N, C-alpha and C positions, 0 to 999 in steps of 0.2 A: 368678384372672381368669376372666371369663366368656368361654367359647369362642365364643359367638354374636357378640360384639363384634369378634373378630378373624377372622371367617370370610372366606375369600378369594372374591371374586366374579369370575367370568370375564366379561370384557367382549367382546361380539361386535358388530361393526359390519356391518349388513346394509342395503344401499341407503340409506346415510346415516342409519340409525336405530340407536340403541344398545340392545342387548337383553342381558339377564342371564339366561341359561337356568338353570333349576334342575334339570331332569331331562334324561336322554338323549332322551326322547321329544320334547322341545321342539327339540333340535338336529335330530332326524330330520324334524320337521315343517317347520322352516326350510329344510332341504335340499330337501324336496318342493316347497315354495313356489318356491324358486329354479329348480328343474327345470321346474315348470309354467310359470313366466314365460318361461323360455328357449324352451320348446316353443311358446308363443303367439307369441313374438317371431319365431321362425324358421319358423313354420308356413307363412306365405305364401311365403317364399323357397323352401322345399322343394316346395310345390305348383307354383310357377312353374318351378322347375328341372326337374321331371318332366313337367309338363303341356304346356309349349310344345314341347319336342322330340317328344312324342307326337303332338301336333296336326300338326306339320310332317311327321312320318313318314307319318301316315295321309292327310294332304292331298296328298302328292306321289306317291301310287301311280299306276300306269299309267293315264293318262287314256283310252286306247283300251279298256281293260277295262271301265271305267265306261260308256263310250259304247255298247259292245256289250250290256251288261246293260240299259241304259235303252231301247235301240232294237235289237231283235233282227234287224231287216231291214237292218242295215249290213253291207256286204260290203267287205272291204279287199283283195281279190285282183284288182283290175282293173288289168292291165298295159297301158299305152298306148305304142304305138310312134309314131315321127315320121311315118310314112306312113299312119296310120289315117284312114279316111274316116268322119266322124261320121254322115253321111246314110245311107250303106249299113249301118253298124253299128246305127243306130236302126231301120231297116227290118227287119233280121234280128231284133232284139230284140222288135219289135212282133209279127212273125210267130210268135215263140216265146212270146208273151204275157209277156215280161219287161219290165214297165213301171217298173223302177227307174231313177232318175236317176243321172247321173254327177256326182260331187262331188270337191272337193279336201280333203285332210286338213288339220286344224288343231285348235285348242282346241275349236272347234265346226265341224263340217263345213260347207264353203261349197258351195252348189249354184247355180252361175251360171245365170241365165235363168229361175229359178223363184222368183217373188215369194212370200214367206210359206211357204217350204218347210217350215220347222220347225213352223209352226202348222197348216197344212192337209194337207200331203202326206206328212210323214215317217212317221207311224204306218202308213199304208195301203200306200204304194208303196216306200219305202226308198230307199237310195242305194248306189251302187258307188263306193268311194273309190279314186282313182288312186294306185297305188304310186309313191312317190318325191316326192309333194307334201307340203308342210308349211308351217307359219307360222314355222318357224325357218329364216331365209333364209341360204342360201349361194349362190354363183354357179350351181352345178349345180341346186339346188332352184328358183331363180328361173327358169331356163330351162325346167325341167319344169313349173312352175306356169303359165307363159305358154302353153305348148303345151296343157296340160290345160284351162286356162280357155277357150281358143279352141275346143277340141274339145267341151267340156261345153256351151258356149252353143248350138252347133248341134244337138248330140245332144238336149239337154234341151228345146229348142224343139219338136222333132218329137214327143218323148215326151209333153210337156205338151199339145200339140195333140191327140194320140191319146186321152189321158185325158179331155180336155174334150169331144171329139167322141163318145166312147163313152157317157157319161152325165154331163152337166154338173152335175146336182144331186147325184149321188153323189160326184163328185170333190171337191166342196167340203164334204162332211160329214165 
């Protein structure tokens, strides 16, 4: 009998295709194709699995740190008491040539009574943020925010008037 007539062919089914490998190298090549296809299939899943948490971690860093880096004239150490007099405090600040405004903390500092603070005045004059204010509202924070807002309106009105009286053209540059 002829041995070639009775040779046993190994049947391999790969992705609904029938293959008859002749050599070991073909089996290895098919295995590589399978691994490559699996890599392509799961590449996006792996990227999403690592990329989204990384973006969340980097995006949720301390907002105040970013604020200080972008605006070096932000001071977060302004303590406000309930008996504070904004008119007297503004006069003392003007005498000391401290023309920073008073603001409330939040995602972006709120500076009551100063229109376009972030566009016009923030780089040159800065802001003192009242400790205890926030845009995350609790009953205590709401009370402090109301007190600080009322104080800041009066204080900032006098500081703004002083800046505009000093040199109106330079104040708007």
